[in-house]
C-alpha positions in Angstrom: -64.4 107.3 9.9 -64.5 108.3 13.6 -64.0 112.0 12.7 -66.9 111.8 10.2 -69.1 110.1 12.7 -68.4 112.7 15.3 -69.2 115.4 12.9 -72.5 113.8 11.8 -73.5 113.3 15.4 -72.8 116.9 16.3 -74.7 118.1 13.2 -77.7 115.9 14.1 -77.8 117.2 17.7 -77.5 120.8 16.5 -80.3 120.4 13.9 -82.5 118.5 16.3 -82.1 121.2 19.0 -83.0 123.9 16.4 -86.1 122.1 15.3 -87.3 121.5 18.9 -86.8 125.2 19.8 -89.1 126.1 17.0 -86.6 128.4 15.2 -87.7 129.5 11.8 -86.5 132.1 9.3 -87.5 133.5 6.0 -86.3 131.5 3.1 -85.0 128.6 5.3 -87.0 125.7 3.9 -85.1 123.1 1.9 -86.9 122.5 -1.4 -85.5 119.1 -1.8 -86.5 117.7 1.6 -89.8 119.4 1.9 -91.3 117.8 -1.2 -91.0 114.0 -1.9 -91.7 114.7 -5.6 -88.5 116.7 -5.9 -86.5 114.0 -4.1 -87.7 111.4 -6.6 -86.4 113.4 -9.6 -82.8 114.0 -8.5 -81.5 111.0 -10.4 -80.9 111.4 -14.2 -83.8 110.4 -16.3 -83.3 106.8 -17.4 -86.3 106.4 -19.8 -89.1 108.4 -21.5 -91.4 107.9 -18.5 -88.9 109.4 -16.1 -88.2 112.2 -18.5 -91.9 113.0 -18.7 -92.2 113.1 -15.0 -89.3 115.5 -14.9 -91.0 117.8 -17.4 -94.3 117.8 -15.4 -92.7 119.2 -12.3 -93.5 122.9 -11.8 -90.1 123.8 -10.3 -90.7 127.5 -10.0 -93.8 126.8 -7.8 -91.5 125.5 -5.1 -89.6 128.9 -4.9 -89.6 130.9 -1.7 -90.7 134.4 -2.9 -90.7 136.4 0.3 -87.2 137.3 1.7 -88.4 140.5 3.4 -87.6 139.1 6.9 -83.9 139.7 7.7 -81.8 136.7 7.1 -78.1 136.6 7.9 -76.0 134.1 6.0 -72.7 132.7 7.3 -70.1 132.3 4.6 -66.8 130.6 5.1 -64.1 132.3 2.9 -60.3 132.2 3.0 -60.2 136.1 3.0 -62.5 136.5 6.0 -64.5 139.7 6.8 -61.7 142.2 6.4 -61.7 142.0 2.6 -65.1 140.5 1.8 -67.2 143.1 3.7 -66.2 145.5 0.9 -65.2 143.4 -2.0 -68.4 141.3 -2.0 -70.8 144.0 -1.0 -72.2 144.6 -4.5 -74.1 141.3 -4.3 -75.6 142.1 -0.9 -76.6 145.6 -2.2 -78.3 144.1 -5.3 -80.3 141.7 -3.2 -81.4 144.5 -0.8 -82.4 146.6 -3.8 -84.6 143.7 -5.0 -86.3 143.6 -1.6 -84.4 140.6 -0.4 -83.3 141.3 3.1 -80.3 139.0 3.0 -77.1 140.0 4.8 -73.8 138.2 5.2 -71.5 137.3 8.1 -68.1 136.4 6.8 -65.8 134.0 8.7 -62.3 133.2 7.7 -60.8 129.8 6.9 -59.7 127.3 4.4 -62.1 124.3 4.0 -59.7 121.6 4.8 -60.6 118.7 7.1 -59.3 120.2 10.4 -60.8 123.7 9.8 -64.2 122.3 8.9 -64.4 119.9 11.9 -63.3 122.7 14.3 -66.1 125.0 12.9 -68.7 122.3 13.0 -67.7 121.3 16.6 -68.1 124.9 17.7 -71.7 124.8 16.6 -71.2 127.3 13.7 -72.9 126.0 10.5 -71.8 128.0 7.4 -74.5 128.4 4.8 -72.0 128.8 2.0 -68.4 127.6 1.7 -65.9 129.0 -0.7 -63.2 126.6 -1.8 -60.0 127.1 -3.7 -58.4 123.9 -2.5 -60.6 121.3 -4.0 -63.5 119.4 -2.5 -61.9 116.4 -0.8 -62.6 117.5 2.8 -66.1 118.6 2.0 -66.8 115.2 0.4 -65.4 113.3 3.3 -67.6 115.2 5.7 -70.6 114.9 3.4 -71.2 118.6 3.4 -71.9 119.3 -0.3 -75.5 120.0 -1.4 -75.9 119.7 -5.2 -77.7 122.7 -6.6 -79.4 121.3 -9.8 -82.8 121.5 -8.2 -82.3 125.0 -6.9 -81.1 126.1 -10.3 -84.5 125.0 -11.7 -86.5 126.4 -8.9 -84.9 129.8 -9.1 -84.3 129.7 -12.9 -80.6 130.3 -12.7 -79.3 130.9 -16.3 -76.1 129.0 -17.0 -76.2 129.5 -20.8 -73.5 132.3 -20.7 -71.2 130.4 -18.3 -68.1 128.9 -20.0 -69.0 125.3 -20.7 -65.6 124.2 -19.6 -66.2 125.7 -16.2 -69.5 123.9 -16.0 -67.8 120.6 -16.9 -65.2 121.2 -14.2 -67.8 121.7 -11.4 -69.8 118.7 -12.5 -66.6 116.6 -12.6 -66.3 116.7 -8.8 -69.5 114.7 -8.4 -70.2 111.0 -9.0 -73.5 111.7 -10.7 -72.3 114.8 -12.6 -74.4 117.1 -10.4 -73.6 120.8 -10.3 -72.0 121.2 -6.8 -71.3 124.9 -6.8 -71.4 128.3 -8.4 -68.1 129.5 -10.0 -66.5 132.8 -9.1 -63.7 133.9 -11.5 -61.9 132.1 -14.3 -58.4 130.8 -14.0 -56.9 130.5 -17.5 -53.4 130.6 -18.9 -51.8 133.0 -21.4 -48.4 133.3 -23.1 -46.8 136.6 -22.1 -43.8 137.9 -24.1 -41.3 140.6 -23.6 -41.1 142.7 -26.8 -37.7 144.2 -25.8 -36.0 140.8 -25.7 -37.5 139.8 -29.0 -36.3 143.0 -30.5 -32.8 142.5 -29.0 -32.5 139.0 -30.6 -34.2 140.1 -33.9 -36.9 137.5 -33.6 -40.6 138.1 -34.7 -43.2 138.2 -31.8 -45.2 135.1 -31.1 -48.7 134.7 -32.5 -52.0 133.1 -31.5 -52.5 129.4 -32.1 -48.9 128.4 -32.0 -48.0 124.8 -31.1 -45.7 123.8 -28.2 -43.1 122.6 -30.7 -43.2 126.0 -32.5 -42.9 127.7 -29.1 -39.9 125.7 -28.1 -38.2 126.4 -31.4 -38.8 130.1 -30.8 -37.4 129.8 -27.3 -34.2 128.3 -28.6 -33.6 131.4 -30.7 -34.1 133.6 -27.7 -31.8 131.8 -25.3 -28.3 133.1 -25.1 -26.0 135.8 -23.6 -26.2 139.5 -24.6 -24.0 142.2 -23.0 -23.0 139.8 -20.3 -26.6 138.9 -19.3 -28.0 135.4 -19.7 -31.4 135.4 -21.4 -33.9 132.5 -21.5 -36.4 132.0 -24.2 -39.2 130.5 -22.2 -40.6 129.9 -18.7 -43.5 127.5 -18.5 -44.5 128.7 -15.1 -43.0 131.8 -13.5 -40.3 130.0 -11.3 -37.8 128.4 -13.7 -40.5 126.2 -15.2 -41.1 124.3 -11.9 -44.3 125.9 -10.5 -48.0 124.8 -10.6 -48.7 126.7 -13.9 -45.9 124.6 -15.4 -48.6 121.9 -15.8 -50.6 123.9 -18.4 -49.4 121.8 -21.3 -50.3 118.6 -19.4 -53.8 119.8 -18.7 -54.4 120.2 -22.4 -54.1 116.5 -22.7 -55.5 115.0 -19.5 -56.9 115.9 -16.2 -57.1 112.5 -14.6 -53.9 111.6 -12.7 -55.7 109.3 -10.3 -58.5 106.8 -11.1 -61.6 108.2 -9.4 -63.1 104.7 -8.8 -60.0 102.8 -7.5 -57.6 105.6 -6.4 -55.0 104.0 -8.7 -52.3 106.5 -9.7 -52.1 106.7 -13.5 -48.7 108.3 -14.1 -47.3 105.3 -16.1 -50.6 104.4 -17.7 -51.8 107.7 -19.3 -49.8 108.4 -22.5 -50.6 112.1 -22.1 -48.4 112.3 -19.0 -45.5 110.7 -20.8 -45.9 113.2 -23.7 -45.9 116.1 -21.2 -42.6 115.0 -19.7 -41.1 114.5 -23.1 -42.0 118.2 -23.8 -40.5 119.4 -20.5 -37.4 117.4 -21.2 -37.0 119.4 -24.5 -37.4 122.6 -22.5 -35.0 121.7 -19.7 -32.4 120.4 -22.2 -32.0 123.7 -24.2 -28.5 125.0 -23.3 -28.8 127.9 -20.9 -32.5 127.5 -20.4 -32.8 125.8 -17.0 -31.0 127.2 -14.0 -29.5 124.2 -12.1 -28.2 126.2 -9.2 -31.1 126.3 -6.7 -29.7 129.5 -5.1 -29.9 131.3 -8.5 -33.3 129.9 -9.5 -35.8 132.8 -9.9 -38.7 134.0 -12.0 -36.6 135.1 -14.9 -39.5 136.8 -16.7 -40.1 138.9 -13.7 -36.5 139.9 -13.6 -36.6 140.9 -17.3 -34.4 138.1 -18.6 -36.9 135.6 -20.1 -38.6 136.3 -23.4 -41.8 134.3 -22.8 -43.8 133.2 -19.8 -46.8 130.8 -19.4 -48.9 132.1 -16.5 -52.2 133.3 -15.3 -53.5 136.6 -16.9 -53.8 138.4 -13.5 -50.1 137.7 -12.9 -49.5 140.7 -15.1 -50.9 142.9 -12.3 -49.6 141.4 -9.2 -46.5 139.5 -10.3 -44.8 141.4 -13.2 -43.1 144.6 -12.2 -44.0 147.8 -14.0 -40.7 148.1 -15.8 -41.2 144.6 -17.4 -44.9 145.1 -17.8 -44.3 148.1 -20.0 -42.7 145.8 -22.6 -45.2 142.9 -22.2 -48.1 141.7 -24.2 -49.6 138.3 -24.7 -51.1 135.7 -27.1 -53.2 132.7 -26.7 -51.6 129.7 -24.9 -50.0 127.3 -27.3 -51.6 124.0 -28.1 -50.2 120.6 -29.0 -51.6 120.7 -32.5 -53.1 118.0 -34.7 -56.1 116.4 -33.0 -55.1 118.1 -29.7 -56.5 121.6 -30.4 -57.7 122.5 -26.9 -56.3 124.7 -24.1 -56.6 123.5 -20.5 -60.0 123.3 -18.9 -60.9 126.6 -17.5 -60.5 126.5 -13.7 -62.7 128.4 -11.3 -62.9 128.5 -7.5 -66.5 128.1 -6.3 -69.1 128.7 -3.6 -70.7 125.5 -2.3 -74.0 125.2 -0.6 -73.6 123.5 2.8 -75.8 120.4 3.0 -76.4 121.1 6.7 -77.2 124.8 6.3 -80.6 125.9 7.4 -81.1 128.8 5.0 -80.5 127.1 1.7 -83.0 129.2 -0.3 -81.6 132.5 0.9 -78.1 131.2 0.4 -78.8 130.2 -3.1 -80.2 133.7 -3.8 -76.8 135.1 -2.9 -74.8 132.4 -4.8 -76.6 132.7 -8.1 -76.1 136.4 -8.2 -72.3 135.8 -8.5 -72.7 134.7 -12.1 -75.3 137.4 -13.0 -73.9 139.5 -15.9 -74.1 142.8 -14.0 -72.2 141.4 -11.1 -69.6 139.7 -13.3 -69.2 143.0 -15.2 -68.6 144.8 -11.9 -65.8 142.4 -11.0 -64.4 142.2 -14.6 -63.8 145.9 -15.0 -61.8 145.7 -11.7 -59.5 143.0 -13.2 -61.2 139.7 -12.2 -61.5 137.3 -15.2 -65.1 136.5 -15.9 -66.5 132.9 -16.1 -69.1 134.2 -18.7 -68.8 134.0 -22.5 -70.3 137.5 -22.7 -68.4 139.5 -25.3 -69.3 142.7 -23.5 -68.0 141.5 -20.1 -64.8 140.2 -21.7 -64.2 143.4 -23.6 -64.6 145.4 -20.3 -62.0 143.3 -18.5 -59.6 145.5 -16.6 -61.0 148.8 -17.9 -60.7 150.3 -14.4 -57.0 149.2 -14.2 -55.6 151.0 -17.2 -52.2 151.2 -15.6 -52.0 147.4 -15.9 -54.2 146.4 -18.9 -54.1 149.3 -21.3 -53.0 148.1 -24.7 -53.0 144.5 -23.7 -54.4 141.7 -25.8 -57.0 140.7 -23.2 -58.8 138.4 -25.5 -55.8 136.0 -25.1 -57.0 135.6 -21.5 -60.3 134.0 -22.6 -59.7 131.0 -24.9 -62.7 129.8 -26.7 -61.3 126.3 -27.2 -60.9 125.2 -23.5 -61.2 121.5 -23.1 -64.4 120.1 -21.7 -63.9 117.6 -18.9 -65.7 114.3 -19.1 -66.6 112.1 -16.2 -65.6 112.2 -12.6 -62.3 113.6 -11.2 -60.6 111.8 -8.3 -60.8 113.6 -4.9 -57.0 113.1 -4.9 -56.6 115.0 -8.2 -55.4 118.2 -6.5 -52.9 116.2 -4.4 -51.6 114.5 -7.5 -51.1 117.9 -9.3 -49.3 119.3 -6.3 -47.1 116.2 -6.1 -46.1 116.4 -9.8 -45.2 120.1 -9.4 -43.0 119.3 -6.4 -41.2 116.8 -8.6 -40.4 119.0 -11.6 -37.1 120.4 -10.3 -36.0 116.9 -9.3 -36.8 115.7 -12.9 -35.0 118.6 -14.5 -31.8 117.9 -12.4 -31.9 114.1 -13.1 -30.9 112.2 -16.2 -34.6 112.6 -17.3 -35.3 108.9 -17.8 -39.0 109.5 -18.1 -40.2 105.9 -17.7 -38.1 105.4 -14.5 -39.1 108.8 -13.1 -42.8 108.2 -13.6 -42.6 104.6 -12.1 -41.0 105.9 -8.9 -43.3 108.9 -8.7 -46.3 106.6 -9.1 -45.1 104.4 -6.3 -44.5 107.4 -4.0 -47.9 109.0 -4.6 -49.6 105.7 -4.1 -48.2 105.6 -0.6 -49.2 109.1 0.1 -52.8 108.5 -1.0 -53.0 105.4 1.2 -51.7 107.5 4.2 -54.3 110.1 3.5 -57.1 107.5 3.4 -56.0 106.2 6.7 -56.2 109.7 8.3 -59.8 109.9 7.2 -60.7 106.5 8.5 -59.3 107.2 12.0 
């Protein structure tokens, strides 16, 4: 708690100094704090009277309409200015064309606790923070500004955004508030190597297969040909022991830690047991799992695995051209029966800093990221869209014909992604990374699932307690 107190004190002094010096800027007013009426409506409506009060508020009247005075936003992003000055420039150009004189100063960094506290102590206050590592540090430092009110004030259209993405972003907040604007979609697909299928005389995979069907297919494609060992399936590009190896698990559950009590749920959630039963089947196929650590590799990348579960963009940056020439894809398998969903669509996001002084201008920049024309610009360059727009999806990768020509790009955008319900634990990302780190150990063990999960649960419980103590210091 000492670190958080120091941060809040520094922030208070910084903001007080700014106010006393009379600094002002176009679009810098906070619509939540400047009007008590808005403050009173941030809680969900609990009865008809509250709902009526919500409807009576003229949200758009609270909008800042003049952004002609130059405003420079500071945005924290892992890439820093070297890449973003060019990559993100279309957003700034669009705002300038609309008469909004909003410019961006990019600073590099990952929003973990140490980085954020160093930046805050230096007196730099980012207006917007990009996160691809979860929200735990931002929550601990109380830096997240929910954007529901800004969405109403500036009429941000979310109807085209994948509802699974919306549910993901809201799951980070206790009240289900929208805490950020998504960037690009992170989904999964099932790649397959046509050359290996032809070699084994096995028909190609199809959309809507179940995991059991996929494993049976993998058995037929595992064996030696011409002195080369071929494997039927990698769930995750590195011998089925990487973070995308959790794809089947995420179709069943996304809560590995209780968000209220921080209790680890490995032995209590039946979905986690089902997942390890599935992985046991995969690891147990003779010739499938490479037990020698020195020989472990991405076998699909080397051209010796028939199928691969991974991210769509892995085709461009992870699969070499000689293998890519024989690659296509289908929709990610599902469990079947009542479990008909693919994993929730993941998306990194831009978060509005609670202590930023230019929130209105910052939100102008943020909301443009999900505008259809901006998403179209990024999609044709090979960035998976978070929109449900058929036109944007169809255009995906059109400027990267060397990678995506002839590919079944619709398999990258499942229409049955699971919708998250309720709150995720701030230790969810830690729990995911922990499980991934244990996959190789599980595969090399006797695979006693109950015992493995019991020990893993005890170990992660200790790690979470240690992490909480760090924050309280």
